[in-house]
DSSP file (Angstrom, degrees, kcal/mol; ACC not computed):
  #  RESIDUE AA STRUCTURE BP1 BP2  ACC     N-H-->O    O-->H-N    N-H-->O    O-->H-N    TCO  KAPPA ALPHA  PHI   PSI    X-CA   Y-CA   Z-CA
    1    1 A M              0   0    0      0, 0.0     2,-0.3     0, 0.0     4,-0.1   0.000 360.0 360.0 360.0 129.3   91.9  -32.8   71.8
    2    2 A A        +     0   0    0      2,-0.1     0, 0.0     3,-0.0     0, 0.0  -0.673 360.0   1.0 -93.0 141.9   94.2  -31.4   69.2
    3    3 A G  S    S-     0   0    0     -2,-0.3     2,-0.2     2,-0.0     0, 0.0  -0.030 104.8 -23.9  80.8 177.5   97.2  -29.1   69.8
    4    4 A R        -     0   0    0      1,-0.1    33,-0.2    33,-0.1    32,-0.1  -0.431  48.0-177.1 -66.3 129.4   98.8  -27.8   72.9
    5    5 A I        +     0   0    0     31,-2.4    -1,-0.1    -2,-0.2    32,-0.1   0.520  45.4 110.7-104.0  -8.4   96.4  -27.5   75.8
    6    6 A W  S    S-     0   0    0     30,-0.5    70,-0.3     1,-0.1    69,-0.1  -0.330  74.5-123.2 -73.9 150.7   98.7  -25.9   78.4
    7    7 A F  S    S-     0   0    0     68,-3.5    69,-0.1    70,-0.2    -1,-0.1   0.856  94.6  -0.1 -59.9 -39.9   98.2  -22.4   79.6
    8    8 A Q  S    S-     0   0    0     67,-0.5     2,-1.9    70,-0.0    -1,-0.1  -0.911  97.5 -78.4-142.8 169.6  101.7  -21.4   78.4
    9    9 A P        -     0   0    0      0, 0.0     2,-0.1     0, 0.0    27,-0.0  -0.522  59.6-176.6 -79.3  85.3  104.6  -23.3   76.8
   10   10 A Y        -     0   0    0     -2,-1.9     2,-0.3    65,-0.1    -4,-0.1  -0.374  15.6-147.3 -74.8 154.3  105.9  -25.1   79.8
   11   11 A R    >>  -     0   0    0     -2,-0.1     3,-1.8     1,-0.1     4,-0.6  -0.917  27.3-113.2-115.9 152.8  109.0  -27.3   79.8
   12   12 A L  G >4 S+     0   0    0     -2,-0.3     3,-1.5     1,-0.3     4,-0.3   0.881 117.1  54.9 -50.8 -43.4  109.3  -30.4   82.0
   13   13 A E  G >4 S+     0   0    0      1,-0.3     3,-0.5     2,-0.2    -1,-0.3   0.691  98.3  64.4 -64.3 -19.9  112.1  -28.8   84.0
   14   14 A D  G <4 S+     0   0    0     -3,-1.8    -1,-0.3     1,-0.2    -2,-0.2   0.652  83.4  77.8 -77.0 -14.3  109.9  -25.8   84.7
   15   15 A L  G << S-     0   0    0     -3,-1.5    -1,-0.2    -4,-0.6    -2,-0.2   0.797  79.5-153.9 -74.2 -26.1  107.5  -27.9   86.8
   16   16 A G    <   +     0   0    0     -3,-0.5     3,-0.2    -4,-0.3    -1,-0.1   0.738  60.0 112.8  66.3  23.5  109.7  -28.0   89.9
   17   17 A L        +     0   0    0      1,-0.1    -1,-0.1     7,-0.0     5,-0.1   0.410  46.5  87.8-107.7   3.6  108.3  -31.3   91.1
   18   18 A Q  S    S+     0   0    0     -5,-0.1     2,-0.3    12,-0.1    -1,-0.1   0.774  99.3  23.8 -74.6 -24.3  111.3  -33.5   90.7
   19   19 A D  S    S+     0   0    0     -3,-0.2     6,-0.1     2,-0.0     5,-0.1  -0.826  84.5  79.3-132.0 171.2  112.6  -32.6   94.2
   20   20 A G  S    S-     0   0    0     -2,-0.3     2,-1.4     5,-0.1     5,-0.2  -0.306  83.4 -57.2 112.6 161.4  111.1  -31.4   97.4
   21   21 A P  S    S+     0   0    0      0, 0.0     2,-0.3     0, 0.0    -2,-0.0  -0.616  83.6 111.2 -84.8  91.1  109.2  -32.8  100.3
   22   22 A H  S  > S-     0   0    0     -2,-1.4     4,-1.9    -5,-0.1     3,-0.4  -0.956  78.9 -96.7-149.9 167.2  106.0  -34.5   98.9
   23   23 A I  H  > S+     0   0    0     -2,-0.3     4,-1.9     1,-0.2     6,-0.2   0.839 116.8  60.0 -56.8 -37.4  104.7  -38.0   98.5
   24   24 A G  H  >>S+     0   0    0      1,-0.2     5,-3.0     2,-0.2     4,-0.7   0.911 106.7  43.6 -63.0 -42.8  105.9  -38.3   95.0
   25   25 A T  H >45S+     0   0    0     -3,-0.4     3,-0.6     3,-0.2    -1,-0.2   0.876 110.2  57.2 -69.9 -34.6  109.5  -37.8   95.8
   26   26 A H  H 3<5S+     0   0    0     -4,-1.9    -1,-0.2     1,-0.2    -2,-0.2   0.872 112.8  41.4 -59.4 -36.9  109.2  -40.1   98.8
   27   27 A L  H 3<5S-     0   0    0     -4,-1.9    -1,-0.2    -5,-0.2    -2,-0.2   0.520 119.2-108.4 -88.5  -7.3  108.0  -42.9   96.5
   28   28 A G  T <<5 +     0   0    0     -4,-0.7    -3,-0.2    -3,-0.6     2,-0.1   0.657  56.8 167.8  86.7  15.7  110.5  -42.1   93.7
   29   29 A L      < -     0   0    0     -5,-3.0     2,-0.4    -6,-0.2    -1,-0.2  -0.432  12.0-170.9 -63.3 133.7  107.9  -40.7   91.2
   30   30 A R  E     -A   42   0A   0     12,-2.2    12,-3.0    -2,-0.1     2,-0.4  -0.997  22.5-135.7-130.5 130.5  109.5  -38.9   88.3
   31   31 A L  E     +A   41   0A   0     -2,-0.4    10,-0.3    10,-0.3     3,-0.1  -0.715  30.5 172.5 -77.4 131.0  107.9  -36.8   85.6
   32   32 A T  E     +     0   0A   0      8,-2.4     2,-0.3    -2,-0.4     9,-0.2   0.724  50.7  18.3-118.6 -30.2  109.4  -37.9   82.3
   33   33 A E  E     -A   40   0A   0      7,-1.3     7,-2.6   -21,-0.1     2,-0.5  -0.980  45.8-164.4-152.8 137.0  107.7  -36.3   79.4
   34   34 A L  E     +A   39   0A   0     -2,-0.3     5,-0.2     5,-0.2   -22,-0.2  -0.948  21.5 178.1-120.5 108.9  105.5  -33.3   78.6
   35   35 A G        -     0   0    0      3,-2.2     3,-0.1    -2,-0.5    -2,-0.0  -0.261  49.1 -86.1 -96.2-173.3  103.8  -33.4   75.3
   36   36 A E  S    S+     0   0    0      1,-0.2   -31,-2.4   -32,-0.1   -30,-0.5   0.814 124.7   6.9 -65.7 -30.0  101.3  -31.0   73.7
   37   37 A D  S    S+     0   0    0    -33,-0.2     2,-0.3   -32,-0.1    -1,-0.2   0.106 124.2  57.1-141.9  24.4   98.3  -32.7   75.4
   38   38 A Y        -     0   0    0     69,-0.1    -3,-2.2    -3,-0.1     2,-0.4  -0.983  52.4-154.8-152.1 159.5   99.8  -35.3   77.8
   39   39 A L  E     -AB  34 106A   0     67,-1.4    67,-2.8    -2,-0.3     2,-0.3  -0.996  13.8-163.0-135.8 140.0  102.2  -35.8   80.7
   40   40 A T  E     +AB  33 105A   0     -7,-2.6    -8,-2.4    -2,-0.4    -7,-1.3  -0.904  10.7 172.2-120.3 152.4  104.0  -39.0   81.6
   41   41 A G  E     -AB  31 104A   0     63,-2.0    63,-3.1    -2,-0.3     2,-0.3  -0.979  19.1-134.7-152.9 161.9  105.7  -40.1   84.8
   42   42 A T  E     -AB  30 103A   0    -12,-3.0   -12,-2.2    -2,-0.3    61,-0.2  -0.841   9.3-167.0-122.0 157.1  107.3  -43.1   86.2
   43   43 A L  E     - B   0 102A   0     59,-2.3    59,-2.8    -2,-0.3   -14,-0.1  -0.988  22.8-126.2-140.2 128.9  107.2  -44.9   89.5
   44   44 A P  E     - B   0 101A   0      0, 0.0     2,-0.8     0, 0.0    57,-0.3  -0.456  12.8-137.8 -72.8 150.9  109.5  -47.7   90.8
   45   45 A V  E     + B   0 100A   0     55,-2.9    55,-0.6    -2,-0.1     2,-0.2  -0.861  61.1 104.8-106.3  95.5  108.1  -50.9   91.9
   46   46 A D  S >> S-     0   0    0     -2,-0.8     3,-1.8    53,-0.2     4,-1.2  -0.738  88.4 -49.0-153.2-164.6  110.2  -51.6   95.0
   47   47 A H  T 34 S+     0   0    0      1,-0.3     7,-0.1    -2,-0.2    -2,-0.0   0.730 129.6  56.3 -56.0 -25.0  110.1  -51.6   98.8
   48   48 A R  T 34 S+     0   0    0      1,-0.2    -1,-0.3   -21,-0.1    -3,-0.1   0.768 118.6  30.0 -76.3 -26.5  108.6  -48.0   98.8
   49   49 A T  T <4 S+     0   0    0     -3,-1.8     8,-3.3     2,-0.1    11,-0.3   0.358  96.1 107.2-119.4   2.9  105.7  -48.9   96.6
   50   50 A H  B  <  -F   56   0B   0     -4,-1.2     6,-0.2     6,-0.2    48,-0.1  -0.459  60.1-136.0 -79.4 153.3  105.0  -52.6   97.5
   51   51 A Q    >   -     0   0    0      4,-2.7     3,-2.7    -2,-0.1     4,-0.3  -0.581  47.7 -84.2 -91.0 172.0  102.1  -53.9   99.5
   52   52 A P  T 3  S+     0   0    0      0, 0.0    -2,-0.1     0, 0.0    -1,-0.0   0.745 127.7  57.2 -53.7 -26.2  103.0  -56.5  102.2
   53   53 A I  T 3  S-     0   0    0      2,-0.1    -3,-0.0     1,-0.0     0, 0.0   0.380 121.0-102.4 -90.3   8.2  102.9  -59.5   99.7
   54   54 A G  S <  S+     0   0    0     -3,-2.7     2,-0.3     1,-0.3    -4,-0.1   0.707  82.6 111.7  88.9  19.4  105.5  -57.9   97.4
   55   55 A I  S    S-     0   0    0     -4,-0.3    -4,-2.7     1,-0.1    -1,-0.3  -0.846  80.2 -71.8-120.9 162.7  103.5  -56.4   94.6
   56   56 A L  B     -F   50   0B   0     41,-2.9    -6,-0.2    -2,-0.3     2,-0.2  -0.278  53.4-122.8 -52.8 124.9  102.8  -52.8   93.5
   57   57 A H    >>  -     0   0    0     -8,-3.3     4,-1.5     1,-0.1     3,-0.8  -0.531   9.1-133.9 -71.4 133.5  100.3  -51.3   96.0
   58   58 A G  H 3> S+     0   0    0      1,-0.3     4,-2.0    -2,-0.2    -1,-0.1   0.834 106.1  59.5 -56.5 -35.0   97.2  -50.0   94.4
   59   59 A G  H 3> S+     0   0    0      1,-0.2     4,-2.3     2,-0.2    -1,-0.3   0.846 100.7  54.5 -62.0 -34.3   97.6  -46.8   96.5
   60   60 A A  H <> S+     0   0    0     -3,-0.8     4,-2.1   -11,-0.3    -1,-0.2   0.904 106.6  51.3 -68.9 -36.9  100.9  -46.1   94.9
   61   61 A S  H  X S+     0   0    0     -4,-1.5     4,-2.6     1,-0.2    -2,-0.2   0.906 110.0  50.2 -60.3 -41.1   99.3  -46.4   91.4
   62   62 A V  H  X S+     0   0    0     -4,-2.0     4,-3.6     2,-0.2     5,-0.3   0.874 106.2  54.8 -65.9 -36.8   96.7  -43.9   92.6
   63   63 A V  H  X S+     0   0    0     -4,-2.3     4,-2.2     2,-0.2     5,-0.2   0.937 110.8  46.5 -60.5 -43.4   99.5  -41.6   93.8
   64   64 A L  H  X S+     0   0    0     -4,-2.1     4,-2.3     2,-0.2    -2,-0.2   0.936 115.4  45.9 -62.7 -46.4  101.0  -41.7   90.3
   65   65 A A  H  X S+     0   0    0     -4,-2.6     4,-2.6     1,-0.2     5,-0.2   0.933 114.9  45.3 -61.2 -49.3   97.7  -41.1   88.6
   66   66 A E  H  X S+     0   0    0     -4,-3.6     4,-2.5     1,-0.2     5,-0.2   0.867 112.0  52.4 -69.4 -32.7   96.5  -38.3   90.9
   67   67 A T  H  X S+     0   0    0     -4,-2.2     4,-2.7    -5,-0.3     5,-0.3   0.955 111.5  46.0 -62.8 -49.2   99.9  -36.6   90.7
   68   68 A L  H  X S+     0   0    0     -4,-2.3     4,-2.3    -5,-0.2    -2,-0.2   0.945 116.2  45.2 -61.2 -46.4   99.9  -36.6   86.9
   69   69 A G  H  X S+     0   0    0     -4,-2.6     4,-2.1     2,-0.2    -1,-0.2   0.893 113.6  49.2 -64.0 -40.4   96.3  -35.4   86.7
   70   70 A S  H  X S+     0   0    0     -4,-2.5     4,-2.2     2,-0.2    -1,-0.2   0.928 111.3  49.2 -66.0 -43.9   96.8  -32.7   89.3
   71   71 A V  H  X S+     0   0    0     -4,-2.7     4,-1.9    -5,-0.2    -1,-0.2   0.922 109.5  52.9 -61.0 -43.6   99.9  -31.4   87.5
   72   72 A C  H  X S+     0   0    0     -4,-2.3     4,-1.1    -5,-0.3    -1,-0.2   0.920 108.1  49.9 -58.9 -44.3   98.1  -31.4   84.2
   73   73 A S  H >X S+     0   0    0     -4,-2.1     4,-1.4     1,-0.2     3,-0.6   0.902 108.5  53.0 -62.1 -40.2   95.3  -29.3   85.7
   74   74 A W  H 3< S+     0   0    0     -4,-2.2    -1,-0.2     1,-0.2    -2,-0.2   0.883 109.7  50.3 -59.2 -37.2   97.8  -26.8   87.1
   75   75 A L  H 3< S+     0   0    0     -4,-1.9   -68,-3.5     1,-0.2   -67,-0.5   0.700 107.5  53.1 -76.8 -20.2   99.3  -26.5   83.6
   76   76 A V  H << S+     0   0    0     -4,-1.1    -1,-0.2    -3,-0.6    -2,-0.2   0.782 102.0  63.2 -85.6 -29.9   96.0  -25.9   81.9
   77   77 A V  S  < S-     0   0    0     -4,-1.4   -70,-0.2    -3,-0.1     7,-0.1  -0.540  96.2 -93.9 -99.3 163.3   94.8  -22.9   84.1
   78   78 A D    >>  -     0   0    0     -2,-0.2     4,-2.6     1,-0.2     3,-1.6  -0.642  35.4-151.9 -71.6 114.8   96.2  -19.5   84.6
   79   79 A P  T 34 S+     0   0    0      0, 0.0    -1,-0.2     0, 0.0    -4,-0.0   0.615  90.1  61.0 -72.4  -9.6   98.3  -20.0   87.7
   80   80 A T  T 34 S+     0   0    0      1,-0.1     3,-0.1     3,-0.0    -2,-0.1   0.631 120.2  22.8 -85.5 -13.7   97.9  -16.5   88.9
   81   81 A T  T <4 S+     0   0    0     -3,-1.6    61,-2.4     1,-0.2     2,-0.3   0.662 123.2  25.1-122.3 -26.5   94.1  -16.8   89.1
   82   82 A H  E  <  -C  141   0A   0     -4,-2.6     2,-0.3    59,-0.3    -1,-0.2  -0.909  48.0-173.1-140.9 162.1   93.2  -20.4   89.5
   83   83 A H  E     -C  140   0A   0     57,-2.2    57,-2.9    -2,-0.3     2,-0.4  -0.965  25.8-116.4-148.9 163.7   94.3  -23.8   90.7
   84   84 A G  E     -C  139   0A   0     -2,-0.3     2,-0.4    55,-0.2    55,-0.2  -0.834  22.0-171.8-106.8 143.3   93.0  -27.4   90.6
   85   85 A V  E     -C  138   0A   0     53,-2.2    53,-3.2    -2,-0.4     2,-0.1  -0.999  32.1-105.2-131.5 137.7   92.0  -29.5   93.5
   86   86 A G  E     +C  137   0A   0     -2,-0.4    51,-0.3    51,-0.2     3,-0.1  -0.325  34.3 173.0 -64.8 135.2   91.0  -33.2   93.3
   87   87 A L  E     -     0   0A   0     49,-3.3     2,-0.3     1,-0.4    50,-0.2   0.746  67.7  -4.4-103.3 -43.9   87.4  -34.1   93.6
   88   88 A E  E     -C  136   0A   0     48,-1.6    48,-3.2     2,-0.0    -1,-0.4  -0.988  55.3-173.2-157.4 139.9   87.3  -37.8   92.9
   89   89 A V  E     -C  135   0A   0     -2,-0.3     2,-0.3    46,-0.2    46,-0.2  -0.999   7.2-180.0-134.3 139.2   89.8  -40.5   91.8
   90   90 A N  E     -C  134   0A   0     44,-2.2    44,-1.8    -2,-0.4     2,-0.3  -0.951   4.2-168.6-133.3 160.5   89.1  -44.0   90.8
   91   91 A A  E     -C  133   0A   0     -2,-0.3     2,-0.6    42,-0.2    42,-0.2  -0.989  14.8-155.9-149.6 135.5   91.4  -46.8   89.7
   92   92 A N  E     -C  132   0A   0     40,-2.8    40,-2.1    -2,-0.3     2,-0.6  -0.974  18.6-149.9-109.6 119.7   90.9  -50.2   88.2
   93   93 A H  E     +C  131   0A   0     -2,-0.6    38,-0.2    38,-0.2     3,-0.1  -0.829  23.4 169.4 -95.1 117.6   93.9  -52.4   88.9
   94   94 A L        +     0   0    0     36,-3.1     2,-0.3    -2,-0.6    37,-0.2   0.688  57.9  19.2-104.5 -23.8   94.3  -54.9   86.1
   95   95 A R        -     0   0    0     35,-1.4    -1,-0.3    33,-0.1     2,-0.2  -0.997  69.8-123.9-152.1 141.1   97.7  -56.6   86.5
   96   96 A S        -     0   0    0     -2,-0.3     2,-0.4    -3,-0.1   -39,-0.1  -0.589  20.6-162.4 -86.7 153.1  100.1  -57.1   89.4
   97   97 A V        -     0   0    0     -2,-0.2   -41,-2.9   -41,-0.1     3,-0.1  -0.998  11.8-176.0-136.0 131.6  103.8  -56.0   89.1
   98   98 A R        -     0   0    0     -2,-0.4     2,-0.3   -43,-0.2    -1,-0.1   0.749  66.7  -4.5 -95.0 -29.6  106.5  -57.2   91.4
   99   99 A S  S    S+     0   0    0      2,-0.1     2,-0.4   -43,-0.0    -1,-0.2  -0.943  92.3  50.2-156.4 170.2  109.5  -55.2   90.3
  100  100 A G  E    S-B   45   0A   0    -55,-0.6   -55,-2.9    -2,-0.3     2,-0.3  -0.751  85.6 -49.7 100.6-140.4  110.8  -52.7   87.7
  101  101 A V  E     -B   44   0A   0     -2,-0.4     2,-0.3   -57,-0.3    24,-0.2  -0.993  38.3-151.2-141.2 138.4  109.1  -49.4   86.8
  102  102 A V  E     -B   43   0A   0    -59,-2.8   -59,-2.3    -2,-0.3     2,-0.4  -0.878  12.8-149.3-109.9 153.3  105.6  -48.5   85.8
  103  103 A T  E     -BD  42 123A   0     20,-2.5    20,-2.7    -2,-0.3     2,-0.4  -0.975   5.7-159.8-125.2 128.7  104.8  -45.5   83.5
  104  104 A G  E     -BD  41 122A   0    -63,-3.1   -63,-2.0    -2,-0.4     2,-0.5  -0.885   1.5-164.8-109.6 140.4  101.7  -43.4   83.6
  105  105 A T  E     -BD  40 121A   0     16,-2.3    16,-2.1    -2,-0.4     2,-0.5  -0.990   7.8-159.8-124.7 127.7  100.4  -41.3   80.8
  106  106 A C  E     +BD  39 120A   0    -67,-2.8   -67,-1.4    -2,-0.5    14,-0.2  -0.905  15.6 166.6-113.7 130.8   97.7  -38.7   81.5
  107  107 A R  E     - D   0 119A   0     12,-2.4    12,-3.1    -2,-0.5     2,-0.2  -0.967  36.5-100.4-138.3 153.1   95.4  -37.1   78.9
  108  108 A P  E     + D   0 118A   0      0, 0.0    10,-0.2     0, 0.0     3,-0.1  -0.480  26.5 177.3 -79.8 144.4   92.3  -35.0   79.1
  109  109 A F  E    S+     0   0A   0      8,-3.5     2,-0.3     1,-0.4     9,-0.2   0.674  81.9   6.0-100.5 -36.5   88.8  -36.3   78.7
  110  110 A H  E     - D   0 117A   0      7,-1.9     7,-2.8     2,-0.0     2,-0.4  -0.985  55.2-170.9-151.6 133.3   87.1  -32.9   79.5
  111  111 A L  E     + D   0 116A   0     -2,-0.3     5,-0.2     5,-0.2     2,-0.1  -0.771  27.6 160.4-126.7  87.0   88.6  -29.5   80.1
  112  112 A G        -     0   0    0      3,-2.6    -2,-0.0    -2,-0.4     5,-0.0  -0.369  53.3-100.5 -97.2 178.7   85.8  -27.2   81.4
  113  113 A R  S    S+     0   0    0      1,-0.2     3,-0.1    -2,-0.1    -1,-0.1   0.815 119.8  20.8 -67.4 -32.4   85.8  -23.9   83.2
  114  114 A S  S    S+     0   0    0      1,-0.2    25,-2.4    24,-0.1     2,-0.3   0.566 127.0  35.9-117.9 -11.7   85.1  -25.5   86.6
  115  115 A T  E     - E   0 138A   0     23,-0.3    -3,-2.6   -31,-0.0     2,-0.4  -0.997  52.8-165.1-142.7 150.3   86.1  -29.1   86.2
  116  116 A H  E     -DE 111 137A   0     21,-2.3    21,-2.9    -2,-0.3     2,-0.5  -0.970   8.1-159.6-123.8 144.0   88.7  -31.2   84.4
  117  117 A I  E     -DE 110 136A   0     -7,-2.8    -8,-3.5    -2,-0.4    -7,-1.9  -0.990  12.3-168.9-127.4 128.0   88.5  -34.9   83.9
  118  118 A W  E     -DE 108 135A   0     17,-2.9    17,-2.1    -2,-0.5     2,-0.5  -0.865  13.4-149.1-117.4 143.3   91.8  -36.8   83.2
  119  119 A G  E     -DE 107 134A   0    -12,-3.1   -12,-2.4    -2,-0.4     2,-0.5  -0.960  15.8-169.0-111.7 130.7   92.4  -40.3   82.1
  120  120 A I  E     -DE 106 133A   0     13,-2.7    13,-2.8    -2,-0.5     2,-0.5  -0.979   5.5-167.3-123.7 122.9   95.6  -42.0   83.3
  121  121 A E  E     -DE 105 132A   0    -16,-2.1   -16,-2.3    -2,-0.5     2,-0.5  -0.956   6.1-161.8-110.7 129.4   96.9  -45.3   81.9
  122  122 A I  E     -DE 104 131A   0      9,-2.9     8,-3.5    -2,-0.5     9,-1.7  -0.935  12.2-178.5-112.7 128.4   99.7  -47.1   83.8
  123  123 A V  E     -DE 103 129A   0    -20,-2.7   -20,-2.5    -2,-0.5     6,-0.2  -0.864  21.7-123.3-124.7 157.7  101.7  -49.7   82.0
  124  124 A D    >   -     0   0    0      4,-2.4     3,-1.9    -2,-0.3   -22,-0.1  -0.190  48.5 -81.8 -84.7-174.3  104.5  -52.0   83.1
  125  125 A E  T 3  S+     0   0    0      1,-0.3   -23,-0.1   -24,-0.2    -1,-0.1   0.697 131.3  54.3 -65.0 -19.4  108.0  -52.2   81.3
  126  126 A D  T 3  S-     0   0    0      2,-0.1    -1,-0.3     0, 0.0     3,-0.1   0.359 120.3-108.3 -93.4   3.5  106.5  -54.5   78.7
  127  127 A G  S <  S+     0   0    0     -3,-1.9     2,-0.3     1,-0.3    -2,-0.1   0.581  70.1 147.4  81.1  10.4  103.8  -52.0   77.9
  128  128 A K        -     0   0    0      1,-0.1    -4,-2.4     2,-0.0    -1,-0.3  -0.625  56.6-105.3 -83.6 138.4  101.1  -54.1   79.5
  129  129 A L  E     + E   0 123A   0     -2,-0.3    -6,-0.3    -6,-0.2     3,-0.1  -0.448  43.1 168.3 -70.0 125.9   98.2  -52.2   81.1
  130  130 A V  E     +     0   0A   0     -8,-3.5   -36,-3.1     1,-0.4   -35,-1.4   0.754  64.4   4.1-100.9 -40.9   98.5  -52.3   84.9
  131  131 A C  E     -CE  93 122A   0     -9,-1.7    -9,-2.9   -38,-0.2     2,-0.4  -0.996  51.4-156.5-153.1 140.5   96.0  -49.7   86.0
  132  132 A I  E     +CE  92 121A   0    -40,-2.1   -40,-2.8    -2,-0.3     2,-0.3  -0.995  26.2 178.3-117.8 128.0   93.3  -47.4   84.4
  133  133 A S  E     -CE  91 120A   0    -13,-2.8   -13,-2.7    -2,-0.4     2,-0.4  -0.916  19.6-159.0-130.8 154.7   92.5  -44.4   86.5
  134  134 A R  E     -CE  90 119A   0    -44,-1.8   -44,-2.2    -2,-0.3     2,-0.4  -0.999   9.9-165.7-134.3 132.7   90.2  -41.3   86.1
  135  135 A L  E     -CE  89 118A   0    -17,-2.1   -17,-2.9    -2,-0.4     2,-0.5  -0.981   5.8-159.1-123.2 125.2   90.7  -38.1   88.1
  136  136 A T  E     -CE  88 117A   0    -48,-3.2   -49,-3.3    -2,-0.4   -48,-1.6  -0.923  14.9-168.7-102.5 127.8   88.1  -35.3   88.4
  137  137 A V  E     -CE  86 116A   0    -21,-2.9   -21,-2.3    -2,-0.5     2,-0.5  -0.935  15.7-139.4-118.9 134.3   89.5  -31.9   89.4
  138  138 A A  E     -CE  85 115A   0    -53,-3.2   -53,-2.2    -2,-0.4     2,-0.7  -0.796  14.9-142.6 -86.9 131.3   87.7  -28.8   90.5
  139  139 A V  E     +C   84   0A   0    -25,-2.4   -55,-0.2    -2,-0.5   -57,-0.0  -0.870  31.1 175.4 -97.0 117.0   89.1  -25.6   89.1
  140  140 A V  E     -C   83   0A   0    -57,-2.9   -57,-2.2    -2,-0.7     2,-0.1  -0.856  35.0 -98.5-124.7 153.1   88.9  -22.9   91.9
  141  141 A P  E      C   82   0A   0      0, 0.0   -59,-0.3     0, 0.0   -60,-0.1  -0.378 360.0 360.0 -65.9 148.6   90.0  -19.3   92.2
  142  142 A R              0   0    0    -61,-2.4   -60,-0.1    -2,-0.1   -61,-0.0   0.453 360.0 360.0 -70.7 360.0   93.2  -18.8   94.1
């Protein structure tokens, strides 16, 4: 998709998700870049996001993916009339990570009137693919 896809010209600091009581802040998720057609965010790989054997929990990757895709859907629609709610998320976990930070980048596959489909790639600090996720969002009236 070429050009800006957002409903209005948002800035990262306008999103208001960096602080507040939600799962993303609990896990240390940070939104880091808002481009014309993508959003990136990071997640630490530490005691908050590990599974018992000391590697990144797949559910933590899904939290990153679903957060990025949900925020993107919010940014695409008119916030006074519609919002997005997740319908389905899937994730393929390709590589384990023990420490550091992972970065997710979300881009659209489909932006329809009633559904959005987002692709999210999560990479480690070396740029190696850790997880590929797809999120389907229903666009519903407020």
